[in-house]
VOPAGU-2260 file (C-alpha; in pm, 1 decimal, decimal comma):
REM VOPAGU-2260
SITE   aa  ch    i         X         Y         Z
SITE  UNK   A    0    1248,3    3477,1    -730,0
SITE  UNK   A    1    1092,6    3248,0    -975,9
SITE  UNK   A    2    1282,3    2938,5   -1113,1
SITE  UNK   A    3    1170,0    2649,2   -1324,1
SITE  UNK   A    4    1233,2    2286,5   -1218,3
SITE  UNK   A    5    1389,9    2026,5   -1459,5
SITE  UNK   A    6    1037,5    1955,0   -1588,8
SITE  UNK   A    7     974,7    2321,0   -1661,6
SITE  UNK   A    8     730,2    2384,7   -1382,5
SITE  UNK   A    9     760,2    2728,9   -1213,6
SITE  UNK   A   10     875,1    2712,4    -857,6
SITE  UNK   A   11     792,5    2990,8    -603,1
SITE  UNK   A   12    1046,0    3107,3    -347,4
SITE  UNK   A   13    1328,6    2881,9    -460,4
SITE  UNK   A   14    1699,2    2942,5    -493,5
SITE  UNK   A   15    1921,9    2732,4    -721,6
SITE  UNK   A   16    2048,2    2544,7    -409,2
SITE  UNK   A   17    1719,3    2469,6    -269,0
SITE  UNK   A   18    1582,4    2361,5    -605,7
SITE  UNK   A   19    1867,9    2123,7    -633,0
SITE  UNK   A   20    1790,8    1970,3    -295,2
SITE  UNK   A   21    1422,3    1943,6    -374,6
SITE  UNK   A   22    1479,8    1768,5    -712,7
SITE  UNK   A   23    1712,3    1527,8    -540,7
SITE  UNK   A   24    1450,4    1448,4    -272,7
SITE  UNK   A   25    1173,7    1392,5    -549,1
SITE  UNK   A   26    1410,4    1157,1    -740,5
SITE  UNK   A   27    1475,3     965,3    -410,2
SITE  UNK   A   28    1097,7     950,1    -348,6
SITE  UNK   A   29    1033,8     820,1    -708,6
SITE  UNK   A   30    1268,4     526,3    -639,7
SITE  UNK   A   31    1162,3     490,7    -272,5
SITE  UNK   A   32    1528,3     504,0    -162,9
SITE  UNK   A   33    1743,3     704,9      73,9
SITE  UNK   A   34    1616,0     980,0     315,1
SITE  UNK   A   35    1406,5    1218,8     110,2
SITE  UNK   A   36    1288,3    1376,0     431,5
SITE  UNK   A   37    1643,9    1489,7     516,0
SITE  UNK   A   38    1700,5    1612,1     172,0
SITE  UNK   A   39    1383,1    1819,3     146,2
SITE  UNK   A   40    1466,5    1968,9     497,4
SITE  UNK   A   41    1791,7    2082,4     326,2
SITE  UNK   A   42    1596,4    2242,7      60,1
SITE  UNK   A   43    1384,3    2428,8     312,0
SITE  UNK   A   44    1692,1    2532,2     509,0
SITE  UNK   A   45    1839,1    2671,2     187,6
SITE  UNK   A   46    1518,9    2868,3     114,9
SITE  UNK   A   47    1243,0    2873,3     373,6
SITE  UNK   A   48    1012,3    3038,2     124,2
SITE  UNK   A   49    1012,9    2747,7    -127,5
SITE  UNK   A   50     646,7    2644,7    -106,5
SITE  UNK   A   51     677,3    2309,7    -304,0
SITE  UNK   A   52     948,1    2195,7     -59,6
SITE  UNK   A   53     704,5    2242,0     224,9
SITE  UNK   A   54     449,6    2049,7      24,1
SITE  UNK   A   55     686,0    1758,5     -46,6
SITE  UNK   A   56     766,1    1749,0     331,3
SITE  UNK   A   57     395,4    1735,8     422,4
SITE  UNK   A   58     333,6    1451,8     143,6
SITE  UNK   A   59     627,7    1253,6     287,8
SITE  UNK   A   60     465,0    1253,4     636,8
SITE  UNK   A   61     108,8    1188,6     502,2
SITE  UNK   A   62     156,2     906,3     252,9
SITE  UNK   A   63     272,0     644,9     506,7
SITE  UNK   A   64     -61,8     652,7     689,6
SITE  UNK   A   65     129,8     705,4    1000,2
SITE  UNK   A   66     -64,1     872,5    1287,1
SITE  UNK   A   67     255,9    1047,3    1398,2
SITE  UNK   A   68     297,4    1209,4    1057,2
SITE  UNK   A   69       0,6    1427,3    1087,5
SITE  UNK   A   70     136,2    1695,7    1320,9
SITE  UNK   A   71     439,8    1731,7    1094,6
SITE  UNK   A   72     220,2    1777,3     787,9
SITE  UNK   A   73       3,4    2025,8     971,1
SITE  UNK   A   74     319,6    2222,6    1050,4
SITE  UNK   A   75     436,6    2210,1     689,6
SITE  UNK   A   76     101,8    2327,9     575,9
SITE  UNK   A   77      70,7    2619,3     821,4
SITE  UNK   A   78     422,5    2742,2     712,6
SITE  UNK   A   79     343,9    2703,8     341,0
SITE  UNK   A   80      11,3    2887,3     364,9
SITE  UNK   A   81     180,4    3204,5     474,2
SITE  UNK   A   82     397,3    3210,1     170,7
SITE  UNK   A   83     344,2    3329,9    -185,8
SITE  UNK   A   84     237,6    3045,9    -408,1
SITE  UNK   A   85     144,0    2992,5    -776,2
SITE  UNK   A   86    -160,9    2803,8    -880,1
SITE  UNK   A   87       2,0    2466,7    -913,0
SITE  UNK   A   88     150,7    2503,2    -560,5
SITE  UNK   A   89    -178,9    2614,6    -415,2
SITE  UNK   A   90    -343,5    2290,9    -553,4
SITE  UNK   A   91     -85,9    2092,4    -362,6
SITE  UNK   A   92    -170,3    2283,0     -35,7
SITE  UNK   A   93    -534,1    2235,2     -91,2
SITE  UNK   A   94    -493,8    1860,2    -139,8
SITE  UNK   A   95    -271,4    1836,5     162,4
SITE  UNK   A   96    -537,7    2010,6     371,6
SITE  UNK   A   97    -792,0    1766,8     261,0
SITE  UNK   A   98    -579,6    1466,1     347,7
SITE  UNK   A   99    -515,5    1615,1     693,1
SITE  UNK   A  100    -894,9    1660,1     742,2
SITE  UNK   A  101    -938,2    1287,1     644,8
SITE  UNK   A  102   -1091,7    1371,3     304,6
SITE  UNK   A  103    -882,9    1157,9      81,3
SITE  UNK   A  104   -1136,7    1145,1    -212,4
SITE  UNK   A  105   -1148,1    1529,5    -226,7
SITE  UNK   A  106    -756,4    1539,7    -212,0
SITE  UNK   A  107    -739,5    1298,0    -508,3
SITE  UNK   A  108    -975,7    1518,8    -712,7
SITE  UNK   A  109    -781,3    1835,4    -634,9
SITE  UNK   A  110    -460,8    1650,1    -748,8
SITE  UNK   A  111    -642,4    1533,3   -1048,4
SITE  UNK   A  112    -715,6    1894,0   -1159,7
SITE  UNK   A  113    -352,0    1990,0   -1080,9
SITE  UNK   A  114    -207,5    1729,3   -1311,1
SITE  UNK   A  115    -462,7    1793,1   -1590,7
SITE  UNK   A  116    -331,8    2142,2   -1593,1
SITE  UNK   A  117      28,5    2069,9   -1509,1
SITE  UNK   A  118      90,4    1699,1   -1645,4
SITE  UNK   A  119     463,5    1713,7   -1580,0
SITE  UNK   A  120     411,4    1784,4   -1208,8
SITE  UNK   A  121     573,1    1450,7   -1095,8
SITE  UNK   A  122     498,0    1508,9    -733,4
SITE  UNK   A  123     141,6    1564,4    -781,9
SITE  UNK   A  124     107,9    1250,4   -1000,9
SITE  UNK   A  125     295,1    1038,6    -743,3
SITE  UNK   A  126      89,5    1169,8    -448,6
SITE  UNK   A  127    -224,4    1139,8    -642,6
SITE  UNK   A  128    -161,8     772,7    -725,1
SITE  UNK   A  129     -79,8     703,6    -362,4
SITE  UNK   A  130    -416,6     839,0    -274,1
SITE  UNK   A  131    -588,9     641,0    -544,4
SITE  UNK   A  132    -420,6     330,4    -384,0
SITE  UNK   A  133    -535,5     418,0     -28,4
SITE  UNK   A  134    -880,3     481,5    -148,0
SITE  UNK   A  135    -909,7     166,9    -373,3
SITE  UNK   A  136    -959,4     372,4    -705,1
SITE  UNK   A  137    -821,5      95,8    -948,4
SITE  UNK   A  138    -930,5     286,5   -1249,2
SITE  UNK   A  139    -762,1     617,4   -1133,8
SITE  UNK   A  140    -449,6     432,1   -1054,7
SITE  UNK   A  141    -423,7     373,8   -1431,3
SITE  UNK   A  142    -596,2     680,1   -1576,0
SITE  UNK   A  143    -436,5     959,6   -1369,1
SITE  UNK   A  144    -101,6     856,2   -1510,8
SITE  UNK   A  145    -229,3     770,8   -1864,1
SITE  UNK   A  146    -358,8    1133,2   -1889,4
SITE  UNK   A  147     -16,5    1281,3   -1824,1
SITE  UNK   A  148     192,7    1033,8   -2039,6
SITE  UNK   A  149     157,0    1236,7   -2364,5
SITE  UNK   A  150     341,5    1523,3   -2209,1
SITE  UNK   A  151     628,8    1311,1   -2112,6
SITE  UNK   A  152     916,9    1158,9   -2309,6
SITE  UNK   A  153    1195,0     912,8   -2221,8
SITE  UNK   A  154    1453,7    1178,7   -2217,2
SITE  UNK   A  155    1273,5    1376,0   -1932,2
SITE  UNK   A  156    1396,6    1315,8   -1570,9
SITE  UNK   A  157    1189,3    1071,5   -1383,4
SITE  UNK   A  158    1019,2     924,8   -1684,8
SITE  UNK   A  159    1082,2     574,6   -1542,7
SITE  UNK   A  160     852,0     663,9   -1243,8
SITE  UNK   A  161     574,7     750,0   -1486,8
SITE  UNK   A  162     607,3     424,2   -1659,5
SITE  UNK   A  163     613,5     241,6   -1321,7
SITE  UNK   A  164     313,3     399,3   -1192,3
SITE  UNK   A  165     128,5     336,1   -1513,8
SITE  UNK   A  166     234,2     -18,6   -1502,3
SITE  UNK   A  167      82,5     -58,3   -1160,2
SITE  UNK   A  168    -234,6     105,5   -1260,3
SITE  UNK   A  169    -263,9    -134,6   -1555,5
SITE  UNK   A  170    -202,6    -429,1   -1334,4
SITE  UNK   A  171    -482,3    -341,5   -1101,4
SITE  UNK   A  172    -715,4    -305,1   -1400,2
SITE  UNK   A  173    -595,9    -655,1   -1510,8
SITE  UNK   A  174    -425,9    -533,9   -1826,7
SITE  UNK   A  175    -140,6    -759,8   -1735,2
SITE  UNK   A  176      57,4    -773,6   -2070,6
SITE  UNK   A  177      85,2    -391,6   -2102,6
SITE  UNK   A  178     150,1    -366,5   -1726,3
SITE  UNK   A  179     449,1    -605,6   -1741,9
SITE  UNK   A  180     592,3    -442,1   -2050,6
SITE  UNK   A  181     567,3     -90,7   -1897,5
SITE  UNK   A  182     703,6    -209,1   -1569,3
SITE  UNK   A  183    1005,0    -393,2   -1726,8
SITE  UNK   A  184    1082,7     -89,3   -1930,3
SITE  UNK   A  185    1080,6     138,9   -1623,5
SITE  UNK   A  186    1323,4    -100,2   -1446,6
SITE  UNK   A  187    1550,9     -93,8   -1748,2
SITE  UNK   A  188    1552,4     286,7   -1738,4
SITE  UNK   A  189    1607,7     297,9   -1354,1
SITE  UNK   A  190    1689,6     -38,6   -1181,6
SITE  UNK   A  191    1646,7     123,6    -848,1
SITE  UNK   A  192    1282,5     208,5    -904,6
SITE  UNK   A  193    1122,6     -20,6    -643,8
SITE  UNK   A  194     762,9      74,6    -743,9
SITE  UNK   A  195     822,5     -25,5   -1107,5
SITE  UNK   A  196     975,4    -356,2    -974,8
SITE  UNK   A  197     669,1    -400,1    -764,3
SITE  UNK   A  198     438,0    -345,6   -1040,3
SITE  UNK   A  199     590,9    -640,3   -1244,0
SITE  UNK   A  200     576,7    -863,9    -936,6
SITE  UNK   A  201     208,9    -785,1    -887,0
SITE  UNK   A  202     139,7    -898,2   -1261,1
SITE  UNK   A  203     327,8   -1237,4   -1166,0
SITE  UNK   A  204     129,9   -1266,8    -841,9
SITE  UNK   A  205    -210,0   -1215,7   -1014,6
SITE  UNK   A  206    -121,5   -1462,2   -1292,8
SITE  UNK   A  207       6,6   -1731,0   -1054,3
SITE  UNK   A  208     359,1   -1720,9   -1196,8
SITE  UNK   A  209     540,1   -1811,5    -880,9
SITE  UNK   A  210     876,2   -1951,5   -1036,3
SITE  UNK   A  211     904,7   -1647,8   -1259,2
SITE  UNK   A  212     821,2   -1416,0    -982,8
SITE  UNK   A  213    1096,2   -1552,6    -768,4
SITE  UNK   A  214    1348,4   -1534,7   -1047,9
SITE  UNK   A  215    1239,4   -1166,0   -1104,6
SITE  UNK   A  216    1292,0   -1070,6    -739,6
SITE  UNK   A  217    1605,9   -1263,8    -699,0
SITE  UNK   A  218    1758,4   -1152,9   -1018,2
SITE  UNK   A  219    1891,3    -812,9    -884,2
SITE  UNK   A  220    1775,7    -758,2    -517,6
SITE  UNK   A  221    2058,0    -507,8    -461,7
SITE  UNK   A  222    1904,8    -271,8    -697,4
SITE  UNK   A  223    1553,3    -272,4    -545,3
SITE  UNK   A  224    1632,2    -351,1    -190,5
SITE  UNK   A  225    1954,1    -152,8    -100,7
SITE  UNK   A  226    1869,1     160,0     102,9
SITE  UNK   A  227    1508,8     121,4       7,2
SITE  UNK   A  228    1211,4     219,8     240,0
SITE  UNK   A  229     984,6      12,6      17,7
SITE  UNK   A  230    1187,5    -311,4      16,6
SITE  UNK   A  231     987,3    -478,7     296,6
SITE  UNK   A  232     685,2    -491,6      62,7
SITE  UNK   A  233     876,7    -635,9    -217,0
SITE  UNK   A  234    1039,8    -891,0       3,6
SITE  UNK   A  235     692,9    -974,2     113,7
SITE  UNK   A  236     577,2   -1035,3    -246,8
SITE  UNK   A  237     873,1   -1277,1    -282,3
SITE  UNK   A  238     764,2   -1456,1      31,0
SITE  UNK   A  239     408,9   -1488,6    -119,0
SITE  UNK   A  240     550,2   -1681,5    -416,9
SITE  UNK   A  241     744,5   -1922,0    -189,4
SITE  UNK   A  242     425,3   -1959,1      16,6
SITE  UNK   A  243     227,2   -2057,4    -282,4
SITE  UNK   A  244     483,1   -2319,7    -371,6
SITE  UNK   A  245     474,5   -2455,6     -17,3
SITE  UNK   A  246     833,0   -2356,2      66,5
SITE  UNK   A  247     748,5   -2259,6     428,6
SITE  UNK   A  248    1104,9   -2266,1     556,3
SITE  UNK   A  249    1203,0   -2001,8     291,2
SITE  UNK   A  250     884,0   -1796,8     388,1
SITE  UNK   A  251     994,4   -1793,9     753,4
SITE  UNK   A  252    1346,5   -1712,1     665,5
SITE  UNK   A  253    1235,0   -1412,3     465,0
SITE  UNK   A  254    1001,3   -1312,8     754,3
SITE  UNK   A  255    1279,3   -1332,2    1013,0
SITE  UNK   A  256    1522,4   -1162,0     782,5
SITE  UNK   A  257    1428,4    -871,1     549,3
SITE  UNK   A  258    1061,1    -851,2     625,8
SITE  UNK   A  259    1059,0    -832,0    1004,3
SITE  UNK   A  260    1415,0    -888,4    1114,7
SITE  UNK   A  261    1461,2    -521,0    1207,8
SITE  UNK   A  262    1133,7    -516,6    1409,2
SITE  UNK   A  263    1018,4    -207,2    1214,1
SITE  UNK   A  264     761,5      18,8    1362,9
SITE  UNK   A  265     669,4     159,7    1025,6
SITE  UNK   A  266     296,0     101,8     979,5
SITE  UNK   A  267     314,0     -21,4     628,6
SITE  UNK   A  268     596,2    -262,7     718,5
SITE  UNK   A  269     388,2    -402,0     994,9
SITE  UNK   A  270      93,1    -442,7     777,0
SITE  UNK   A  271     297,6    -670,8     558,4
SITE  UNK   A  272     430,5    -861,9     852,8
SITE  UNK   A  273      78,5    -919,7     982,5
SITE  UNK   A  274     -48,6   -1025,9     639,6
SITE  UNK   A  275     218,3   -1287,4     600,2
SITE  UNK   A  276     172,6   -1435,7     946,9
SITE  UNK   A  277    -201,6   -1446,6     898,7
SITE  UNK   A  278    -154,6   -1638,4     561,5
SITE  UNK   A  279      78,0   -1879,1     756,1
SITE  UNK   A  280    -181,4   -1919,9    1029,8
SITE  UNK   A  281    -466,5   -1987,5     781,1
SITE  UNK   A  282    -255,2   -2288,8     683,2
SITE  UNK   A  283    -221,2   -2398,5    1043,1
SITE  UNK   A  284     149,0   -2326,5    1034,2
SITE  UNK   A  285     299,5   -2257,7    1383,6
SITE  UNK   A  286     476,6   -1915,2    1381,9
SITE  UNK   A  287     607,7   -1924,4    1747,0
SITE  UNK   A  288     650,8   -1591,4    1924,2
SITE  UNK   A  289     639,1   -1389,4    1601,9
SITE  UNK   A  290     293,6   -1274,6    1676,1
SITE  UNK   A  291     385,6   -1146,5    2018,8
SITE  UNK   A  292     682,0    -943,5    1894,8
SITE  UNK   A  293     467,6    -789,9    1628,4
SITE  UNK   A  294     164,0    -720,6    1851,9
SITE  UNK   A  295     396,0    -532,1    2087,3
SITE  UNK   A  296     470,7    -294,1    1809,1
SITE  UNK   A  297     120,6    -251,8    1696,4
SITE  UNK   A  298     -19,5    -180,6    2048,2
SITE  UNK   A  299      83,7     199,9    2060,6
SITE  UNK   A  300    -136,4     229,8    1751,2
SITE  UNK   A  301    -432,7      33,7    1856,3
SITE  UNK   A  302    -644,8     343,8    1944,3
SITE  UNK   A  303    -530,3     553,2    1626,2
SITE  UNK   A  304    -844,6     478,7    1416,8
SITE  UNK   A  305    -712,3     671,8    1126,5
SITE  UNK   A  306    -713,7     410,9     846,4
SITE  UNK   A  307    -930,1     106,2     838,9
SITE  UNK   A  308    -691,0     -97,7     626,2
SITE  UNK   A  309    -441,2     -74,4     901,6
SITE  UNK   A  310    -689,6    -159,5    1174,4
SITE  UNK   A  311    -763,0    -481,0    1000,5
SITE  UNK   A  312    -388,1    -587,4     997,8
SITE  UNK   A  313    -342,1    -463,7    1360,5
SITE  UNK   A  314    -628,2    -708,3    1454,3
SITE  UNK   A  315    -463,1    -994,6    1293,7
SITE  UNK   A  316    -160,9    -925,1    1528,5
SITE  UNK   A  317    -372,3    -891,8    1839,1
SITE  UNK   A  318    -577,9   -1208,6    1791,0
SITE  UNK   A  319    -265,5   -1392,0    1679,8
SITE  UNK   A  320     -81,6   -1293,5    2002,2
SITE  UNK   A  321    -404,8   -1345,1    2216,6
SITE  UNK   A  322    -428,4    -974,6    2323,5
SITE  UNK   A  323    -819,7    -932,8    2371,5
SITE  UNK   A  324    -776,0    -587,4    2521,3
SITE  UNK   A  325    -581,0    -452,0    2237,1
SITE  UNK   A  326    -834,7    -613,0    2002,7
SITE  UNK   A  327   -1103,3    -427,0    2197,8
SITE  UNK   A  328    -910,7    -115,2    2163,0
SITE  UNK   A  329    -933,8    -147,3    1777,3
SITE  UNK   A  330   -1305,2    -197,7    1792,8
SITE  UNK   A  331   -1341,2     100,7    2019,5
SITE  UNK   A  332   -1127,3     325,5    1799,9
SITE  UNK   A  333   -1331,4     208,5    1498,7
SITE  UNK   A  334   -1659,3     298,4    1665,6
SITE  UNK   A  335   -1520,5     654,0    1720,1
SITE  UNK   A  336   -1396,3     663,6    1371,7
SITE  UNK   A  337   -1746,6     585,7    1230,9
SITE  UNK   A  338   -1881,1     879,5    1426,4
SITE  UNK   A  339   -1656,5    1125,7    1233,6
SITE  UNK   A  340   -1729,1    1302,1     912,8
SITE  UNK   A  341   -1448,1    1189,9     708,0
SITE  UNK   A  342   -1353,1     930,3     451,7
SITE  UNK   A  343   -1218,2     685,1     700,7
SITE  UNK   A  344   -1580,0     668,5     869,7
SITE  UNK   A  345   -1687,4     527,8     530,8
SITE  UNK   A  346   -1381,3     304,0     499,3
SITE  UNK   A  347   -1450,2     168,2     845,3
SITE  UNK   A  348   -1820,5     137,0     825,4
SITE  UNK   A  349   -1840,4     -37,2     499,3
SITE  UNK   A  350   -1536,0    -267,6     501,5
SITE  UNK   A  351   -1292,8    -222,9     799,5
SITE  UNK   A  352   -1532,6    -287,8    1085,5
SITE  UNK   A  353   -1679,0    -611,7     938,4
SITE  UNK   A  354   -1328,3    -722,1     837,7
SITE  UNK   A  355   -1180,3    -666,9    1188,4
SITE  UNK   A  356   -1498,5    -847,1    1345,2
SITE  UNK   A  357   -1437,4   -1140,4    1098,6
SITE  UNK   A  358   -1070,2   -1177,6    1194,8
SITE  UNK   A  359   -1167,0   -1178,5    1554,3
SITE  UNK   A  360   -1440,0   -1429,6    1497,2
SITE  UNK   A  361   -1212,5   -1652,7    1306,4
SITE  UNK   A  362    -947,7   -1639,9    1581,2
SITE  UNK   A  363   -1209,0   -1742,9    1836,4
SITE  UNK   A  364   -1313,5   -2035,5    1623,4
SITE  UNK   A  365   -1655,9   -1886,3    1529,6
SITE  UNK   A  366   -1597,5   -1961,1    1153,8
SITE  UNK   A  367   -1965,1   -1942,6    1052,7
SITE  UNK   A  368   -1962,6   -1581,9    1186,0
SITE  UNK   A  369   -1643,3   -1493,8     995,5
SITE  UNK   A  370   -1811,9   -1620,5     673,1
SITE  UNK   A  371   -2119,7   -1417,3     753,5
SITE  UNK   A  372   -1911,7   -1105,8     803,3
SITE  UNK   A  373   -1682,7   -1142,4     508,1
SITE  UNK   A  374   -1925,3   -1242,1     234,0
SITE  UNK   A  375   -2102,9    -898,1     206,6
SITE  UNK   A  376   -1779,0    -712,1     192,4
SITE  UNK   A  377   -1540,9    -926,2     -14,1
SITE  UNK   A  378   -1656,5    -759,5    -340,9
SITE  UNK   A  379   -1642,3    -393,8    -214,5
SITE  UNK   A  380   -1328,8    -439,2     -12,5
SITE  UNK   A  381   -1137,2    -200,5    -239,2
SITE  UNK   A  382   -1323,9      77,9     -73,6
SITE  UNK   A  383   -1076,1      52,3     220,2
SITE  UNK   A  384    -780,6      57,1      -1,7
SITE  UNK   A  385    -486,1    -179,4     -70,6
SITE  UNK   A  386    -411,4    -373,3    -386,1
SITE  UNK   A  387    -583,0    -686,3    -521,7
SITE  UNK   A  388    -275,2    -894,7    -388,1
SITE  UNK   A  389    -312,5    -741,6     -40,1
SITE  UNK   A  390    -696,5    -787,0     -26,8
SITE  UNK   A  391    -649,1   -1154,1    -139,9
SITE  UNK   A  392    -609,6   -1234,1     233,2
SITE  UNK   A  393    -992,1   -1172,4     278,2
SITE  UNK   A  394   -1062,4   -1437,1      10,1
SITE  UNK   A  395    -821,6   -1680,9     165,7
SITE  UNK   A  396    -984,9   -1626,6     521,3
SITE  UNK   A  397   -1333,5   -1663,0     373,1
SITE  UNK   A  398   -1240,6   -1990,0     208,2
SITE  UNK   A  399   -1066,5   -2128,5     515,1
SITE  UNK   A  400   -1366,0   -2015,2     736,6
SITE  UNK   A  401   -1614,5   -2191,5     504,3
SITE  UNK   A  402   -1417,3   -2504,4     510,8
SITE  UNK   A  403   -1377,0   -2503,3     888,4
SITE  UNK   A  404   -1743,1   -2425,0     941,2
SITE  UNK   A  405   -1818,0   -2723,7     726,3
SITE  UNK   A  406   -2029,3   -2525,3     474,1
SITE  UNK   A  407   -1929,2   -2771,3     201,7
SITE  UNK   A  408   -2121,0   -2618,0     -88,4
SITE  UNK   A  409   -2015,3   -2263,8     -15,3
SITE  UNK   A  410   -1652,7   -2379,1      31,1
SITE  UNK   A  411   -1648,5   -2571,7    -296,9
SITE  UNK   A  412   -1803,1   -2259,9    -486,1
SITE  UNK   A  413   -1534,5   -2029,1    -342,3
SITE  UNK   A  414   -1250,1   -2283,9    -430,4
SITE  UNK   A  415   -1378,7   -2333,9    -785,7
SITE  UNK   A  416   -1379,2   -1958,8    -829,0
SITE  UNK   A  417   -1015,1   -1944,7    -697,9
SITE  UNK   A  418    -902,7   -2228,4    -927,7
SITE  UNK   A  419   -1049,9   -2057,1   -1224,8
SITE  UNK   A  420    -861,7   -1734,6   -1143,4
SITE  UNK   A  421    -543,4   -1917,3   -1052,7
SITE  UNK   A  422    -542,1   -2263,3   -1220,2
SITE  UNK   A  423    -163,0   -2320,1   -1140,3
SITE  UNK   A  424    -216,4   -2272,3    -768,8
SITE  UNK   A  425    -108,1   -2565,6    -569,8
SITE  UNK   A  426    -277,3   -2425,8    -254,6
SITE  UNK   A  427    -612,4   -2380,0    -450,4
SITE  UNK   A  428    -595,7   -2745,3    -530,7
SITE  UNK   A  429    -520,1   -2838,2    -167,1
SITE  UNK   A  430    -833,9   -2620,8     -71,1
SITE  UNK   A  431   -1033,5   -2809,7    -329,9
SITE  UNK   A  432    -932,6   -3137,4    -176,4
SITE  UNK   A  433   -1034,0   -3029,0     165,1
SITE  UNK   A  434   -1358,5   -2881,0      49,7
SITE  UNK   A  435   -1442,1   -3221,7    -110,1
SITE  UNK   A  436   -1345,9   -3390,8     203,2
SITE  UNK   A  437   -1624,4   -3198,8     393,6
SITE  UNK   A  438   -1871,4   -3311,5     136,8
SITE  UNK   A  439   -1764,8   -3676,5     163,9
């Protein structure tokens, strides 16, 4: 039985009931709310032959970079490969297979072709942009969506998600005016679109608009935070604004509340928790037992070695909590990862390994070594994924290491660069004064 979804894409093996469940799950994913896994499971229960539902289930377990998601995705793929599928659906299965094999770049290219031929395939666009994010392809974050936009209109379901994704791509390419406009329009169309909310907050972070950013995030938190599995990251962005303003009590309250109060074991949530505590530690702010609690949750994943960006943040937790054995496990897992023939071998070799070693060196007080490790990778750090805002922690670590190792000229150069990029930054001025103090 061949049905068409609400965007006029042919769907193989669906029934009206399964298609309704599938479209509901996709809408939840587009806003990052609810439980799309449970809803897509309902779609599969209603029609076990619905190939695109199996694909969505696989994507939901792959795009969190959770090691435990891989077996579920493999199971979904095995089932789907035994079913009749059309050309578009086959493209999804090929891309899923590539991600399971660790070939993220190939998966992104497969989905690129899918959305060139089927530009209203909302799932392929969203999965494709997430892959671009994890592989650090800033231009494709923008262009993958820009190519599809002419096929869309405001009256089509999910149009807000296209605008939100385009906004994020524009921001990562430093087209801040258009990014903010697109993101704000997306939120107007769908206030619960956490990704669009996030695109606008990225613009304000990059432009150093802390007070506006706080107002934007606190204006309607019920919309973007309620029942959202993306809200921790958006709360993290709010904390960065308060941190830049020196409002440390507010930062710690956010950390202990919506950011880490539930002690999430979701990898992306733990990445945010590590990144915030590390920024506080760079400022010599005592964070108490928070590192210990976070390291406890990272330890079961220490030997995963499946994504170098995660390794770096696990290392922050392990050195922050003084867990040398766990830190050694990260390095051992990275050594094994670099021996494999997949994309994470490159992510690790070129960026992840030196970053993990630099974090370890910094924690051990070997600041000169940290500088030496970070300088060669800071300008290619996008190769192991993340956003400009997330990777900024590497620049902050490099500056602090240069100051603490008393490399006055180097520190002054890095600080001048930062002030030029963020002239309103109070912390940048503090770093300037400290670097001048070294020279004096």
